[in-house]
C-alpha positions as CSV (number, residue, x, y, z in Angstrom):
1,X,-39.5,-4.1,0.0
2,X,-38.3,-3.2,3.6
3,X,-34.6,-2.2,4.1
4,X,-34.3,-4.1,7.4
5,X,-36.1,-7.1,8.8
6,X,-36.2,-8.1,12.5
7,X,-37.3,-11.5,13.7
8,X,-39.1,-12.2,17.0
9,X,-38.6,-15.7,18.2
10,X,-38.9,-18.0,21.3
11,X,-41.3,-17.9,24.2
12,X,-43.3,-14.8,23.9
13,X,-47.0,-13.8,24.2
14,X,-49.0,-11.7,21.8
15,X,-48.7,-8.8,24.2
16,X,-44.9,-9.1,24.2
17,X,-44.9,-9.1,20.4
18,X,-47.1,-6.0,20.3
19,X,-44.9,-4.2,22.8
20,X,-41.8,-5.0,20.8
21,X,-43.5,-3.7,17.7
22,X,-44.6,-0.5,19.5
23,X,-41.1,0.1,20.9
24,X,-39.4,-0.5,17.5
25,X,-41.8,1.9,15.8
26,X,-41.3,4.5,18.4
27,X,-37.4,4.1,18.3
28,X,-37.5,4.4,14.5
29,X,-39.2,7.8,14.5
30,X,-36.0,9.8,15.3
31,X,-34.2,7.9,12.5
32,X,-37.0,8.8,10.1
33,X,-37.8,5.2,9.3
34,X,-41.2,3.5,9.6
35,X,-42.7,0.1,10.1
36,X,-43.5,-1.8,7.9
37,X,-42.3,0.3,4.9
38,X,-38.7,0.5,6.0
39,X,-38.5,-2.0,8.8
40,X,-40.4,-5.3,8.8
41,X,-41.0,-7.4,12.0
42,X,-41.6,-11.1,11.4
43,X,-42.3,-13.7,14.0
44,X,-42.1,-17.5,14.0
45,X,-45.9,-17.5,14.4
46,X,-46.0,-16.9,10.6
47,X,-43.6,-19.9,10.1
48,X,-41.2,-18.2,7.7
49,X,-38.7,-20.0,5.7
50,X,-35.5,-19.0,7.4
51,X,-33.4,-20.4,4.7
52,X,-34.9,-17.9,2.3
53,X,-35.7,-14.9,4.4
54,X,-33.0,-12.2,5.0
55,X,-33.1,-11.1,8.6
56,X,-30.5,-8.5,9.9
57,X,-31.2,-9.1,13.6
58,X,-33.4,-11.1,15.9
59,X,-34.8,-11.1,19.5
60,X,-35.1,-14.4,21.3
61,X,-37.4,-14.6,24.4
62,X,-36.5,-17.3,26.8
63,X,-38.9,-19.7,28.5
64,X,-39.2,-23.4,29.6
65,X,-40.5,-24.3,26.2
66,X,-38.3,-21.9,24.3
67,X,-35.3,-23.8,25.7
68,X,-36.0,-26.5,23.1
69,X,-36.1,-24.1,20.2
70,X,-33.9,-25.0,17.2
71,X,-31.7,-22.0,16.6
72,X,-29.2,-23.7,14.3
73,X,-30.5,-22.0,11.1
74,X,-30.1,-18.6,12.7
75,X,-26.7,-19.2,13.9
76,X,-25.6,-20.8,10.7
77,X,-26.5,-17.5,8.8
78,X,-24.5,-15.4,11.4
79,X,-27.7,-13.5,12.3
80,X,-27.1,-11.4,15.6
81,X,-29.5,-12.5,18.3
82,X,-30.6,-10.3,21.2
83,X,-31.5,-12.7,24.0
84,X,-34.0,-11.8,26.7
85,X,-34.8,-13.7,29.9
86,X,-37.1,-13.1,32.9
87,X,-34.1,-12.7,35.2
88,X,-30.4,-13.2,34.7
89,X,-30.5,-16.0,37.2
90,X,-32.7,-18.1,34.8
91,X,-30.5,-17.9,31.7
92,X,-29.6,-21.5,31.6
93,X,-33.2,-22.6,32.5
94,X,-34.8,-20.5,29.8
95,X,-32.4,-20.3,26.9
96,X,-31.4,-23.0,24.3
97,X,-27.9,-24.2,25.2
98,X,-26.4,-22.5,22.0
99,X,-27.8,-19.2,23.1
100,X,-27.2,-19.5,26.9
101,X,-23.6,-18.4,26.3
102,X,-24.8,-15.0,25.0
103,X,-24.9,-11.9,27.1
104,X,-28.6,-11.5,27.9
105,X,-31.0,-8.7,28.7
106,X,-33.7,-9.3,31.2
107,X,-37.2,-8.0,32.0
108,X,-36.1,-7.4,35.5
109,X,-33.6,-4.6,34.4
110,X,-34.4,-3.7,30.8
111,X,-37.4,-2.0,29.2
112,X,-38.9,-2.8,25.8
113,X,-37.3,0.4,24.4
114,X,-33.8,-0.7,25.6
115,X,-34.5,-4.1,23.9
116,X,-35.4,-2.2,20.6
117,X,-32.3,-0.2,20.8
118,X,-30.2,-3.3,21.2
119,X,-31.8,-4.5,17.9
120,X,-30.9,-1.3,16.2
121,X,-27.3,-1.7,17.3
122,X,-27.1,-5.2,15.8
123,X,-28.6,-3.9,12.6
124,X,-26.1,-1.0,12.4
125,X,-28.8,1.7,12.8
126,X,-27.1,2.8,16.0
127,X,-23.4,2.5,17.0
128,X,-22.4,-0.2,19.4
129,X,-20.0,2.1,21.1
130,X,-22.0,4.2,23.7
131,X,-19.6,7.0,24.8
132,X,-21.2,9.6,27.2
133,X,-19.3,12.5,28.4
134,X,-20.4,13.8,31.8
135,X,-19.9,17.5,32.2
136,X,-20.4,19.0,35.7
137,X,-19.1,21.6,38.2
138,X,-17.5,19.8,41.2
139,X,-19.6,21.8,43.8
140,X,-23.2,20.7,43.9
141,X,-23.4,17.8,41.4
142,X,-20.4,15.6,42.2
143,X,-22.6,12.9,43.9
144,X,-24.9,12.7,40.9
145,X,-22.0,12.6,38.5
146,X,-20.5,9.6,40.3
147,X,-23.9,7.9,40.6
148,X,-24.6,8.4,36.8
149,X,-21.1,7.2,35.8
150,X,-21.6,3.9,37.8
151,X,-25.2,3.4,36.5
152,X,-23.9,3.9,32.8
153,X,-21.1,1.5,33.4
154,X,-23.5,-1.1,34.6
155,X,-25.6,-0.7,31.4
156,X,-22.5,-1.2,29.2
157,X,-22.0,2.4,28.2
158,X,-18.5,4.0,28.1
159,X,-19.0,7.0,30.3
160,X,-16.3,9.7,30.7
161,X,-15.8,11.3,34.1
162,X,-12.7,13.5,34.6
163,X,-11.8,12.0,37.9
164,X,-12.0,8.4,36.7
165,X,-11.3,8.4,33.0
166,X,-8.1,10.3,32.3
167,X,-4.8,8.3,32.7
168,X,-1.8,9.6,34.6
169,X,0.9,11.3,32.6
170,X,-1.5,12.4,29.7
171,X,-1.9,16.0,28.6
172,X,-5.1,16.9,30.5
173,X,-6.6,19.5,28.2
174,X,-5.8,17.5,25.0
175,X,-7.3,14.4,26.4
176,X,-10.4,16.3,27.6
177,X,-11.0,17.8,24.2
178,X,-10.5,14.4,22.4
179,X,-13.0,12.7,24.8
180,X,-15.7,15.4,24.1
181,X,-15.4,15.1,20.3
182,X,-15.3,11.3,20.5
183,X,-18.5,11.0,22.6
184,X,-21.9,10.1,21.3
185,X,-23.7,12.2,23.9
186,X,-22.7,15.3,26.1
187,X,-24.6,15.3,29.4
188,X,-24.5,18.6,31.4
189,X,-25.4,18.4,35.0
190,X,-26.6,22.0,35.1
191,X,-26.4,23.3,38.6
192,X,-26.5,27.1,39.5
193,X,-22.7,27.2,39.4
194,X,-22.1,25.2,36.2
195,X,-21.2,28.3,34.2
196,X,-18.8,29.3,36.9
197,X,-16.6,26.4,36.2
198,X,-14.1,27.3,33.4
199,X,-13.6,23.5,32.7
200,X,-17.3,22.9,32.3
201,X,-17.7,26.0,30.0
202,X,-14.8,24.8,27.8
203,X,-16.2,21.3,27.5
204,X,-19.5,22.8,26.5
205,X,-17.9,25.0,23.9
206,X,-16.1,22.1,22.4
207,X,-19.3,20.0,22.2
208,X,-21.0,23.0,20.4
209,X,-18.2,23.3,17.9
210,X,-18.2,19.6,17.1
211,X,-22.1,19.5,17.1
212,X,-22.2,16.7,19.7
213,X,-25.8,15.9,20.8
214,X,-26.5,17.3,24.3
215,X,-28.7,16.6,27.2
216,X,-28.9,19.3,29.9
217,X,-30.0,18.0,33.4
218,X,-31.5,21.1,35.0
219,X,-31.3,21.2,38.9
220,X,-34.3,22.5,40.8
221,X,-34.9,26.2,40.7
222,X,-32.1,26.6,38.0
223,X,-33.4,28.2,34.8
224,X,-32.0,27.4,31.4
225,X,-30.2,30.2,29.6
226,X,-29.8,31.2,25.9
227,X,-26.1,30.2,26.0
228,X,-26.8,26.5,26.5
229,X,-30.2,26.3,24.7
230,X,-28.6,23.9,22.1
231,X,-29.3,21.0,24.5
232,X,-32.4,19.1,25.3
233,X,-33.7,19.5,28.9
234,X,-34.3,17.0,31.6
235,X,-35.6,18.8,34.7
236,X,-35.2,17.8,38.3
237,X,-37.5,18.6,41.2
238,X,-36.6,18.9,44.8
239,X,-38.0,15.6,45.7
240,X,-35.9,13.9,43.0
241,X,-32.7,14.5,45.1
242,X,-32.1,12.4,48.3
243,X,-30.4,13.9,51.4
244,X,-27.2,12.2,50.1
245,X,-27.4,14.6,47.1
246,X,-28.0,11.6,44.8
247,X,-31.0,11.0,42.6
248,X,-33.8,8.7,43.6
249,X,-33.9,5.3,41.8
250,X,-36.9,6.4,40.0
251,X,-35.5,9.5,38.6
252,X,-32.1,7.9,37.7
253,X,-34.0,5.2,35.7
254,X,-35.8,8.1,33.9
255,X,-32.6,9.9,33.2
256,X,-31.0,6.7,31.8
257,X,-33.9,6.3,29.4
258,X,-33.6,10.1,28.3
259,X,-29.9,9.6,27.7
260,X,-30.5,6.6,25.4
261,X,-33.3,8.5,23.5
262,X,-31.0,11.6,23.2
263,X,-28.1,9.4,22.0
264,X,-30.1,7.7,19.2
265,X,-31.8,11.0,18.1
266,X,-28.5,12.9,18.1
267,X,-26.6,10.1,16.3
268,X,-29.0,10.2,13.4
269,X,-28.8,14.0,13.1
270,X,-25.0,13.9,13.1
271,X,-24.9,11.0,10.7
272,X,-27.3,12.9,8.3
273,X,-25.1,16.0,8.4
274,X,-22.1,13.8,7.6
275,X,-23.8,12.1,4.7
276,X,-25.0,15.5,3.3
277,X,-21.4,16.6,3.3
278,X,-20.3,13.4,1.4
279,X,-23.2,13.8,-1.0
280,X,-22.2,17.4,-1.7
281,X,-18.7,16.3,-2.5
282,X,-20.0,13.4,-4.6
283,X,-22.1,15.8,-6.8
284,X,-19.2,18.2,-7.2
285,X,-17.1,15.4,-9.0
286,X,-20.0,13.8,-10.8
287,X,-20.2,10.6,-8.6
288,X,-23.5,9.0,-8.0
289,X,-25.1,6.7,-5.3
290,X,-25.0,3.1,-6.4
291,X,-26.6,1.1,-3.7
292,X,-27.1,0.8,0.1
293,X,-25.4,-1.5,2.5
294,X,-26.1,-2.3,6.2
295,X,-26.7,0.6,8.6
296,X,-25.5,3.8,7.0
297,X,-23.0,2.2,4.6
298,X,-23.4,2.8,0.8
299,X,-21.9,2.3,-2.6
300,X,-20.7,5.1,-4.9
301,X,-19.9,5.1,-8.6
302,X,-17.3,7.6,-9.6
303,X,-17.4,9.6,-12.8
304,X,-14.8,7.2,-14.3
305,X,-17.0,4.1,-13.4
306,X,-14.9,3.0,-10.5
307,X,-17.1,1.7,-7.6
308,X,-16.5,2.5,-3.8
309,X,-18.0,1.2,-0.6
310,X,-18.1,3.9,2.1
311,X,-18.4,3.2,5.8
312,X,-19.0,6.6,7.5
313,X,-18.0,6.9,11.2
314,X,-18.8,9.5,13.9
315,X,-16.3,8.0,16.3
316,X,-12.5,7.0,16.0
317,X,-12.2,3.8,13.9
318,X,-11.4,0.5,15.6
319,X,-10.0,-2.8,14.1
320,X,-13.5,-4.1,14.0
321,X,-14.6,-1.2,11.8
322,X,-11.7,-1.9,9.3
323,X,-12.7,-5.6,9.3
324,X,-16.4,-4.8,8.7
325,X,-15.6,-2.4,5.9
326,X,-13.5,-4.9,4.1
327,X,-15.9,-7.8,4.6
328,X,-19.0,-5.9,3.5
329,X,-17.5,-4.1,0.4
330,X,-17.6,-7.1,-2.1
331,X,-15.9,-6.0,-5.3
332,X,-16.1,-2.3,-4.5
333,X,-13.0,-0.4,-3.1
334,X,-13.6,-0.2,0.6
335,X,-13.2,3.0,2.5
336,X,-13.8,4.3,6.0
337,X,-14.8,7.9,6.3
338,X,-13.9,9.7,9.5
339,X,-14.1,13.3,10.9
340,X,-10.8,13.8,12.7
341,X,-11.1,17.5,13.4
342,X,-10.2,18.3,17.0
343,X,-8.7,14.8,17.6
344,X,-5.6,14.6,19.8
345,X,-2.1,14.4,18.3
346,X,-1.6,10.8,19.4
347,X,-4.7,9.6,17.5
348,X,-3.8,11.8,14.4
349,X,-0.3,10.2,14.4
350,X,-2.1,6.7,14.5
351,X,-4.3,7.7,11.7
352,X,-1.3,8.7,9.5
353,X,0.3,5.4,10.2
354,X,-2.9,3.5,9.2
355,X,-3.2,5.4,6.0
356,X,0.5,4.6,5.2
357,X,0.5,0.9,6.1
358,X,-3.0,-0.5,5.8
359,X,-3.8,-0.6,2.0
360,X,-6.7,-3.1,1.9
361,X,-9.1,-0.4,3.3
362,X,-8.7,3.3,2.7
363,X,-9.2,5.6,5.6
364,X,-10.5,9.0,4.3
365,X,-11.0,12.1,6.3
366,X,-14.2,13.8,5.7
367,X,-12.9,16.9,3.7
368,X,-10.9,14.7,1.3
369,X,-13.7,12.3,0.1
370,X,-13.9,14.1,-3.2
371,X,-10.2,13.6,-3.9
372,X,-10.5,9.8,-3.4
373,X,-13.3,9.9,-6.1
374,X,-11.1,11.5,-8.7
375,X,-7.6,10.3,-7.8
376,X,-6.5,7.1,-9.5
377,X,-3.3,6.7,-7.5
């Protein structure tokens, strides 16, 4: 039986269904999941019984006939729905009234790969938080840095750019370190003078130490070097840069696609590393895996038969993370697992306060997981 099930609904063609299937299959490869063994895609063409079928996310394609589609069963079961229209100007004309209020994707601005990634986020396979750290040397890449920052904002990422993202009165170095370790992807704008910038080199070293996924954007006639070979490469040619020193629209679109691919691949690798750490600690205290939950969540049975629900996080926890952990845990003891190494003092103080005052959900730092499995206090 598949671990995840996606539904394709609304006004779509056979070709659209096939492209969704292809994009989902391609996107699952870095996550080491396969269709249909691990992820099943069902459509309303097969007339499934939605009252019996467990679906973790759905795509609804708009259209004039699709506007009359009955979505009450889906909404009653709280299934997250990714809505897609031809253009954002036709949302009310193509969507059922109860879905027209949703934020929509459109064929005019989003690819099938991006639609598939939106599904993965709804299912918990990818984090909804899309933090991207842009690292650059001021001279030679400032224009592209600003262009990329704005393009990422438009696509609902949370990009970090030092000139736009650091608040006044904060400790600059501490804030910079925290933003690097809390990012999902580290993007280097690798010009010939990148390594001459002490700030850029420091940012890169922090990302290496924290094993943050990296994408290196190589400027024309700039060779990669062994010091930064931990990153994937995205190469630019002379004709990819305009006289304004910005990227062409075509190259910017390709870069945005490469960023999303690197984010998803890197997220999976980091999560697997975190889960391996947790499994090692479990084994050392004779605890065992006792079931899987949505996304990367899972149940653990301790050596004394106590049952835990673990929600591992690669980013700093939010109120929503605490709520989801508590609501998904059932009768097991809920616990968020975070890696706080390198976090700024302000956040560590908040974490200490949370541990002391929020008792319905435990918040464990990664190195102390084993202690929670043996401590009865």
